[in-house]
C-alpha positions, 0 to 999 in steps of 0.5 A, spaced: 492 451 523 498 452 527 502 447 523 499 448 516 500 456 516 508 456 516 508 450 511 503 455 506 507 461 507 514 457 506 511 454 499 508 461 497 514 464 498 518 459 494 513 459 489 514 467 489 522 467 489 521 462 483 517 466 479 521 472 480 528 468 478 524 466 472 522 473 470 529 476 471 532 470 467 527 471 462 528 479 462 536 478 461 535 473 455 530 478 452 534 484 453 540 480 449 535 478 444 533 485 443 540 488 443 542 483 437 535 484 433 536 492 434 543 492 432 542 488 426 536 492 424 541 499 425 546 496 421 541 494 415 539 501 415 545 504 415 548 499 409 541 501 405 543 508 406 550 508 404 548 504 398 543 509 396 549 515 397 554 511 393 549 510 387 547 517 387 554 519 387 556 514 382 551 517 377 553 524 377 554 527 370 562 526 367 565 532 365 568 531 358 573 536 355 574 538 348 581 539 345 582 547 345 583 550 339 588 555 343 593 552 348 592 553 355 596 552 361 592 547 365 595 545 372 595 538 375 590 539 380 585 541 375 585 535 372 584 531 378 578 535 380 575 533 373 577 526 373 574 525 380 567 524 381 563 528 386 564 526 393 558 525 398 560 532 401 559 535 394 553 531 392 549 532 399 548 537 405 548 534 412 540 535 412 539 531 406 543 525 409 540 526 416 533 526 412 535 519 408 537 516 415 531 518 419 526 516 413 530 509 413 530 508 421 522 510 420 521 505 415 525 500 419 520 501 425 526 505 429 522 511 430 524 512 437 532 510 435 536 516 436 543 517 432 548 521 430 552 521 423 558 523 419 561 522 413 569 521 412 573 522 406 579 518 403 584 521 408 580 520 414 577 527 415 570 529 416 566 532 410 560 533 414 557 531 421 551 532 425 551 537 431 552 532 437 557 527 433 563 530 436 560 529 443 558 522 442 564 520 438 569 518 444 564 514 448 565 507 446 562 504 453 555 506 452 554 508 444 554 503 438 558 505 432 557 503 425 562 504 419 559 503 412 564 504 406 561 508 400 563 504 394 559 505 387 556 499 384 560 499 378 567 497 378 570 503 375 577 506 375 575 511 381 573 505 385 579 506 389 578 513 391 571 512 393 572 506 397 575 510 402 569 515 403 565 512 409 558 513 412 559 513 420 553 512 424 553 512 432 547 510 436 548 514 443 546 510 449 544 504 445 543 499 451 538 505 454 535 505 448 534 498 448 531 498 455 526 504 452 524 499 447 522 494 452 519 499 457 511 496 456 514 489 456 518 491 463 512 495 466 507 489 464 512 484 467 512 488 473 505 489 474 504 482 473 509 481 479 506 486 483 499 482 482 502 476 485 505 479 491 499 483 492 495 476 492 500 473 496 500 478 501 492 478 501 492 471 502 497 471 508 493 476 511 487 473 511 490 466 514 493 470 519 486 474 520 482 467 520 488 464 525 487 470 530 479 470 529 479 463 531 483 464 537 479 470 539 473 466 538 476 460 542 477 465 548 470 468 547 467 461 548 471 459 554 469 466 557 462 465 555 462 458 558 465 461 565 460 466 565 454 462 564 457 456 569 457 461 575 450 463 575 448 456 573 452 453 579 449 458 584 442 457 581 443 450 582 445 450 589 439 455 591 434 451 588 437 445 592 437 449 598 430 451 597 428 444 597 430 443 604 424 443 608 427 447 614 428 453 608 421 452 606 419 453 613 423 459 614 420 465 610 427 469 610 431 464 608 426 462 602 426 469 600 434 470 600 435 464 596 429 466 591 432 473 591 439 469 589 436 466 583 433 472 581 439 476 581 443 470 577 437 470 572 438 477 571 445 476 570 445 471 565 439 475 561 444 481 561 450 476 558 444 474 553 443 481 551 450 483 550 451 477 545 445 479 542 447 486 541 454 483 538 449 480 533 446 486 531 452 490 530 455 484 526 449 485 521 449 493 522 442 493 525 443 498 531 437 502 531 437 509 534 431 512 537 434 519 539 431 524 544 433 530 547 437 528 553 441 532 558 448 529 559 450 531 566 443 528 569 444 522 565 451 521 567 450 522 574 444 517 574 449 512 571 454 513 576 449 512 582 448 505 579 455 503 581 456 506 588 455 499 591 461 496 587 465 502 589 464 501 596 466 494 595 473 496 591 474 502 596 474 507 591 471 514 589 468 518 583 470 525 583 465 529 578 466 536 575 461 538 570 463 544 566 458 545 561 454 551 559 450 546 554 449 539 555 443 538 551 444 533 545 439 528 541 441 521 542 438 514 544 438 514 551 438 506 552 445 506 548 448 512 551 446 509 558 450 503 556 456 506 553 457 510 559 456 504 563 461 500 559 466 505 560 465 506 568 464 499 569 471 498 565 474 503 570 472 499 576 474 492 573 481 494 571 482 498 578 488 497 583 487 499 590 485 506 592 481 507 586 479 514 584 475 515 577 475 523 575 469 524 570 468 531 567 464 534 562 466 540 557 464 544 551 467 546 545 464 549 539 460 544 536 461 538 541 460 536 548 466 532 551 466 527 557 472 525 560 473 519 564 480 518 567 482 512 572 488 510 576 487 503 574 492 498 571 492 502 564 494 499 557 500 497 553 500 500 546 498 493 543 491 493 547 490 501 546 490 499 538 486 493 539 481 495 544 475 496 539 476 489 536 470 485 537 472 479 542 478 482 544 481 482 551 487 484 554 491 478 557 492 480 564 495 473 567 488 469 568 484 469 563 478 470 567 480 474 572 476 480 569 469 478 567 467 479 560 466 477 553 470 483 550 464 486 546 464 492 551 468 497 547 466 494 540 459 496 542 462 503 545 465 505 538 459 502 534 454 507 538 459 513 538 459 512 530 451 511 530 451 518 534 457 521 529 461 522 535 468 519 537 473 517 542 480 518 544 484 514 549 490 515 552 493 510 557 500 508 560 501 501 563 501 501 570 498 508 571 491 508 568 487 510 562 483 516 560 477 516 555 475 522 552 468 521 548 465 527 544 458 527 542 455 533 537 450 537 541 443 537 540 
C-alpha cells in the first residue's frame, strides 16, 4: 500500500491534468469555430437586409414631368431631386430598419445577438442611426463592424449614386456574445471536470482512509496481543507454581496464586468485553436501560474504585459538587463505564504529583461534569482525533500506556445515545479538561 499509493496518485493526477489540457484546447478551438460561424451568419443577415432595402428603394415610383403649357423657371436642384430615386432615409424610418434587422437575426437563430446600425449616404454622412451606434462606433477592439452597399439589382444610370449608400451594422462585445452563446457548453464541460475532480478526491480520500485504518488496526492488533500476552504469561507462571508440591501444601501460597489467576482472568474478560462493546458500537446496537440516577452519588462510587491506583501513583482527586439538581435518567452501567474511562485516562496519562479535580454544576437544562487533570496533556492533532476508534496518541513506546484506543470512542457513543455532549480543552505538557453535559431527568 505504501508503494502503490504514490503511483496511483501520480497516475490519476497526470490523467486529470491531461483531461484539463484537452478540454482547454477543445474550448479554444470551439470558440474560434463559433466566432467564425456567427460572424458568417451576421454577414449573411446584413447582406440579406441590405438587398431587401436596395430592392425596396429601387422599386419606388418614378416621377415623370409633362411639358408645361406655360414657361416656368425650374432650378437645377429641383431637377436633381426629381431624377434621384428616394434614398433609404426617405423610404424607411429607423424603427422599420431595426425591425427588419431584428427579424432577420431571429430567423437566422441569432435571437440573443445584440447589434447597432446606421445608414450612410454617398457623402459619408449618416442618414439615420440606432440609439447606441455612436457609442459603439469607436470601439474597434471588442466590436465587429460590417459594411453593406445598398446597390439596386437593376443596372440603371443612377447606380453610381446609390452605390455609395451603405448599411453599417455593429455587433458590440462580439467575443463576449460568442462566449454567452457557448454558456451551456462551458457549464457542462466545467460540471464534467468537477465531477472528475470530485471522483479523484473521493478516491484519494478513501485510499488514505484505508491506509490510516490499516495502520490503526495494526496498532490495535499489536496492543491486543500485548494486553492478552501479559495476563496469559502470568496465569501460566501461577499454574506452574501451583503444580509445585510445596505450594500445594501451603494454603496461603496456594490462595495467593489462585487469586492471581482469578485477577488475570478478570482482566482478560474486561478486555474481551471492551472488544465486544466496540463490535456493538460498530453495528449501532448499543441498547440503553434508563433509570433515575443521582449523578453525584454515582460519581463518588466510581471515584472510590480508583483509590488503590491513586495511592500507587501518589495522586489525589478533589471533588466539588455544586449542583442543585443532580437527578437524571440514564443507563447506569454505560454511564458508570463512561465516567470510569475519563477518570482512568486521567490517571494513566498522568505525571508526578497527580491532581484530578472533579466538579458538577447545573445550567438551565443540563448537568455538567468537569474532570480536570495536570497530566501530560494532548496536542491539537490528538484532540481532533481522540474520538476515532482504535486511535491512540503516540507517546514514545507503543505500550507505555495500556489500552486498545476504544475508550473515548465508547464515551462519545454513550453520550450521543443519552443526547449529551463532551468538550475538551487540553494543552500539551500541562493537562486536560473534559466537560460532559447530560440532560436532566
